[in-house]
MDAnalysis code that builds the backbone (N, CA, C; Angstrom):
import MDAnalysis as mda
import numpy as np

u = mda.Universe.empty(294, n_residues=98, atom_resindex=np.repeat(np.arange(98), 3), trajectory=True)
u.add_TopologyAttr("name", ["N", "CA", "C"] * 98)
u.add_TopologyAttr("resid", np.arange(1, 99))
u.add_TopologyAttr("resname", ["MET", "LYS", "VAL", "ARG", "LEU", "GLU", "ARG", "SER", "GLY", "GLY", "VAL", "ALA", "ASN", "ILE", "ARG", "ARG", "THR", "VAL", "THR", "VAL", "ASP", "ALA", "ALA", "ALA", "LEU", "PRO", "SER", "GLU", "ARG", "ALA", "GLU", "GLU", "LEU", "HIS", "ARG", "LEU", "VAL", "ALA", "ALA", "ALA", "ASP", "LEU", "ALA", "THR", "ILE", "PRO", "GLU", "ASN", "PRO", "THR", "PRO", "LEU", "ALA", "GLY", "ARG", "PRO", "ASP", "ARG", "PHE", "VAL", "TYR", "ARG", "LEU", "THR", "ILE", "GLU", "ASP", "GLU", "ALA", "SER", "GLY", "ARG", "SER", "VAL", "SER", "VAL", "ASN", "GLU", "GLU", "THR", "ALA", "SER", "GLU", "PRO", "VAL", "ARG", "HIS", "LEU", "ILE", "ASP", "TRP", "LEU", "GLN", "ALA", "SER", "ALA", "GLU", "GLY"])
u.atoms.positions = np.array([
    [-6.311, 131.656, -71.619],
    [-5.376, 131.336, -70.390],
    [-4.256, 131.475, -71.714],
    [-3.107, 132.211, -71.474],
    [-2.191, 132.646, -71.770],
    [-0.966, 132.378, -71.363],
    [0.810, 131.876, -71.156],
    [1.542, 132.035, -69.854],
    [2.914, 132.219, -70.715],
    [3.006, 133.338, -70.375],
    [4.181, 133.518, -70.847],
    [5.943, 133.016, -69.903],
    [6.815, 132.864, -70.106],
    [7.547, 132.530, -69.077],
    [8.597, 133.255, -69.717],
    [9.587, 134.183, -69.549],
    [11.127, 134.732, -69.942],
    [11.807, 134.377, -68.762],
    [12.775, 133.699, -69.367],
    [14.065, 133.592, -68.680],
    [15.625, 134.202, -69.213],
    [16.057, 134.588, -68.179],
    [17.524, 135.552, -67.991],
    [18.248, 135.206, -66.858],
    [19.061, 135.956, -66.766],
    [20.167, 135.733, -65.538],
    [21.483, 134.580, -66.674],
    [22.183, 134.112, -66.036],
    [23.216, 132.471, -66.340],
    [24.623, 133.449, -66.869],
    [25.125, 132.939, -67.346],
    [27.042, 133.034, -67.587],
    [26.876, 134.386, -68.665],
    [26.016, 134.255, -69.247],
    [25.996, 135.088, -70.363],
    [24.960, 136.113, -70.307],
    [23.839, 135.909, -69.593],
    [22.893, 136.639, -69.223],
    [21.663, 137.326, -70.893],
    [21.518, 135.706, -71.053],
    [20.047, 135.433, -72.686],
    [18.908, 134.925, -72.612],
    [18.161, 136.787, -72.804],
    [17.431, 136.261, -72.194],
    [16.228, 135.037, -72.655],
    [15.356, 134.668, -73.122],
    [14.351, 133.332, -73.545],
    [13.320, 133.473, -73.232],
    [12.408, 133.933, -74.012],
    [11.186, 134.018, -73.852],
    [10.340, 133.100, -74.118],
    [9.361, 132.122, -73.552],
    [8.705, 131.636, -73.840],
    [6.768, 132.081, -74.135],
    [5.824, 131.958, -75.130],
    [4.780, 132.207, -74.920],
    [3.683, 130.809, -74.910],
    [2.399, 130.401, -74.212],
    [1.660, 129.032, -74.814],
    [0.397, 129.929, -74.601],
    [-0.374, 129.629, -75.416],
    [-1.981, 129.620, -74.780],
    [-2.420, 128.383, -75.141],
    [-3.020, 128.802, -73.688],
    [-4.109, 127.097, -73.647],
    [-5.453, 126.915, -74.854],
    [-5.376, 127.950, -75.846],
    [-6.511, 128.047, -76.663],
    [-5.774, 127.143, -78.502],
    [-4.782, 127.528, -78.005],
    [-4.417, 126.851, -79.532],
    [-3.954, 125.822, -78.993],
    [-4.778, 125.298, -77.867],
    [-3.325, 123.551, -77.359],
    [-4.863, 122.537, -77.782],
    [-4.155, 121.355, -77.404],
    [-5.437, 120.375, -77.828],
    [-5.523, 119.880, -76.233],
    [-6.787, 119.651, -76.836],
    [-7.775, 119.788, -75.239],
    [-6.631, 119.668, -73.714],
    [-6.148, 118.460, -74.456],
    [-5.002, 117.179, -73.511],
    [-4.298, 118.333, -73.119],
    [-3.646, 118.804, -73.403],
    [-2.389, 119.711, -73.144],
    [-2.901, 121.456, -72.620],
    [-4.487, 121.718, -73.165],
    [-4.064, 122.534, -72.289],
    [-5.235, 122.349, -71.014],
    [-5.761, 121.300, -70.492],
    [-5.869, 120.885, -69.482],
    [-4.824, 120.666, -68.982],
    [-3.641, 120.250, -68.970],
    [-2.461, 120.083, -68.433],
    [-1.870, 121.073, -68.005],
    [-2.154, 122.046, -68.733],
    [-0.898, 123.502, -68.329],
    [-1.836, 124.131, -67.377],
    [-3.443, 123.784, -67.425],
    [-4.091, 124.411, -66.515],
    [-3.914, 123.667, -65.321],
    [-3.783, 122.679, -65.376],
    [-3.599, 121.760, -64.331],
    [-2.282, 122.852, -63.417],
    [-0.933, 122.678, -64.342],
    [-0.153, 123.046, -63.610],
    [0.308, 124.505, -63.330],
    [-0.473, 125.258, -64.026],
    [-0.478, 126.734, -63.607],
    [-0.531, 126.033, -61.300],
    [-2.331, 125.847, -61.872],
    [-3.190, 126.232, -60.245],
    [-2.329, 125.027, -59.016],
    [-1.282, 124.271, -59.633],
    [-0.540, 123.626, -58.458],
    [0.822, 124.695, -58.096],
    [1.446, 125.339, -58.804],
    [2.538, 126.800, -59.072],
    [1.926, 126.869, -58.384],
    [0.730, 127.293, -57.996],
    [-0.005, 128.590, -56.885],
    [0.395, 129.969, -57.097],
    [1.136, 130.479, -58.400],
    [1.229, 131.375, -58.241],
    [0.863, 133.268, -57.391],
    [-0.258, 132.829, -57.235],
    [-0.608, 134.219, -55.803],
    [-0.552, 134.486, -54.906],
    [0.386, 132.713, -54.524],
    [1.248, 133.291, -53.324],
    [2.623, 133.293, -52.909],
    [3.172, 134.051, -54.627],
    [4.907, 134.587, -55.091],
    [4.358, 135.797, -54.854],
    [5.591, 136.324, -54.236],
    [6.435, 137.778, -54.491],
    [5.948, 138.563, -55.907],
    [5.800, 139.583, -56.641],
    [6.381, 139.986, -57.925],
    [7.649, 139.833, -58.264],
    [8.444, 140.110, -57.491],
    [9.474, 140.251, -57.374],
    [10.391, 140.241, -55.835],
    [10.148, 138.916, -56.459],
    [11.359, 138.914, -54.645],
    [13.036, 138.751, -54.841],
    [13.071, 139.300, -53.310],
    [14.852, 139.517, -53.262],
    [16.211, 139.013, -53.547],
    [16.679, 138.896, -54.913],
    [17.150, 138.662, -54.970],
    [18.778, 138.047, -54.545],
    [19.213, 137.095, -54.300],
    [20.107, 136.069, -53.591],
    [21.585, 136.938, -53.948],
    [21.943, 137.507, -53.157],
    [23.472, 137.672, -52.425],
    [24.752, 137.038, -53.010],
    [25.224, 137.254, -53.725],
    [26.454, 136.105, -53.954],
    [26.284, 135.692, -55.435],
    [25.017, 135.539, -56.009],
    [24.874, 134.599, -57.275],
    [23.731, 134.849, -58.776],
    [24.884, 135.466, -58.856],
    [24.232, 136.606, -59.660],
    [24.493, 135.988, -61.441],
    [24.955, 134.783, -60.964],
    [25.113, 133.841, -62.781],
    [24.143, 132.798, -62.827],
    [22.764, 133.181, -61.353],
    [21.339, 132.303, -61.699],
    [20.594, 132.623, -62.804],
    [19.995, 131.997, -63.184],
    [18.455, 132.220, -64.147],
    [17.857, 132.684, -63.310],
    [16.970, 133.776, -63.627],
    [15.548, 134.330, -62.977],
    [14.263, 133.768, -63.870],
    [13.556, 133.802, -63.941],
    [12.074, 133.030, -64.081],
    [11.082, 134.513, -64.139],
    [10.229, 134.231, -64.852],
    [9.522, 135.717, -65.216],
    [8.387, 135.130, -65.501],
    [7.380, 134.801, -65.252],
    [5.834, 134.285, -65.096],
    [5.101, 134.636, -65.067],
    [4.419, 135.440, -66.591],
    [2.878, 136.016, -66.911],
    [2.018, 135.435, -67.054],
    [0.590, 135.387, -66.411],
    [-0.619, 134.169, -66.250],
    [-1.687, 134.507, -67.197],
    [-2.417, 135.698, -68.083],
    [-3.468, 136.404, -68.490],
    [-4.203, 135.424, -69.059],
    [-5.428, 135.828, -68.136],
    [-6.653, 134.970, -68.842],
    [-7.650, 136.177, -69.184],
    [-9.100, 135.665, -68.941],
    [-10.386, 136.578, -69.547],
    [-9.810, 137.486, -68.552],
    [-10.137, 137.370, -67.033],
    [-10.152, 137.611, -66.393],
    [-9.211, 138.673, -65.239],
    [-7.895, 138.483, -65.465],
    [-6.538, 138.814, -65.114],
    [-5.623, 138.964, -65.530],
    [-4.726, 139.129, -64.863],
    [-3.518, 139.068, -65.212],
    [-2.627, 139.430, -64.301],
    [-1.169, 138.796, -64.015],
    [-0.259, 137.902, -63.165],
    [1.314, 137.845, -63.238],
    [1.990, 138.601, -62.653],
    [3.312, 138.063, -62.987],
    [3.809, 137.725, -61.939],
    [4.949, 137.369, -62.045],
    [5.675, 136.722, -60.592],
    [6.876, 136.244, -61.021],
    [8.009, 136.719, -60.710],
    [9.353, 136.331, -60.818],
    [10.211, 135.614, -59.416],
    [10.337, 134.402, -59.899],
    [11.047, 133.064, -59.279],
    [12.812, 133.039, -59.497],
    [13.562, 132.722, -58.775],
    [14.836, 131.955, -59.178],
    [15.047, 130.512, -59.628],
    [16.122, 130.060, -60.168],
    [15.795, 128.825, -59.959],
    [16.579, 127.977, -58.985],
    [17.180, 128.643, -57.362],
    [17.344, 127.972, -56.136],
    [16.342, 127.622, -55.750],
    [15.471, 129.296, -55.879],
    [13.909, 128.862, -54.798],
    [12.781, 128.817, -54.883],
    [12.573, 128.566, -56.494],
    [11.557, 128.391, -57.456],
    [11.127, 126.644, -56.589],
    [9.846, 126.570, -56.123],
    [8.882, 125.455, -55.824],
    [8.908, 124.369, -56.380],
    [8.879, 123.046, -56.123],
    [8.962, 122.144, -57.311],
    [7.270, 122.115, -58.175],
    [6.700, 122.411, -57.669],
    [4.989, 122.860, -58.420],
    [5.450, 123.981, -59.651],
    [6.753, 124.883, -59.426],
    [6.863, 125.897, -60.259],
    [8.326, 125.609, -60.752],
    [8.721, 124.419, -60.935],
    [10.103, 124.422, -61.890],
    [9.037, 123.076, -62.289],
    [8.344, 122.467, -62.605],
    [7.511, 121.624, -63.288],
    [6.653, 122.248, -64.747],
    [6.632, 123.530, -63.824],
    [5.308, 124.359, -64.710],
    [6.380, 124.947, -65.543],
    [7.785, 125.898, -65.471],
    [8.949, 125.910, -66.526],
    [9.355, 124.599, -67.090],
    [9.690, 123.826, -66.717],
    [9.904, 122.682, -67.141],
    [8.605, 122.067, -68.420],
    [7.066, 122.418, -68.208],
    [6.638, 121.787, -69.508],
    [6.634, 122.942, -70.317],
    [6.785, 124.412, -69.836],
    [7.322, 125.480, -71.116],
    [8.089, 125.665, -71.877],
    [8.837, 125.404, -71.117],
    [10.102, 125.173, -71.694],
    [10.333, 123.793, -73.281],
    [9.261, 123.149, -72.538],
    [9.735, 121.541, -73.548],
    [8.339, 121.909, -74.925],
    [7.549, 122.676, -74.225],
    [6.736, 123.094, -75.374],
    [7.325, 123.993, -76.472],
    [8.293, 124.792, -76.173],
    [8.895, 126.011, -76.603],
    [9.722, 124.530, -77.784],
    [10.294, 123.618, -76.855],
    [11.487, 122.980, -77.367],
    [11.152, 121.860, -79.070],
    [9.106, 122.061, -79.368],
    [8.445, 120.920, -79.395],
    [9.100, 119.756, -79.435],
])
């Protein structure tokens, strides 16, 4: 499974992309990633949510999950992302920082 996180928005609208391949992680970290993805329940999130009016400087996150069988991309914004989705985003960003 590969997970890609793209962050856009903010005052400067600087895009940042992080890709994590579970196959390249130690087994413990790979299992943690699988648990976070399952908890985020991305299948219930619309692919392109309606933008929030009056909030142009908020971050928008696009999560793409690819595995052997399929792929799925969804977008969430920083204000409406569920707690499990925020945990996944935080984990991916921390993984990129080393």
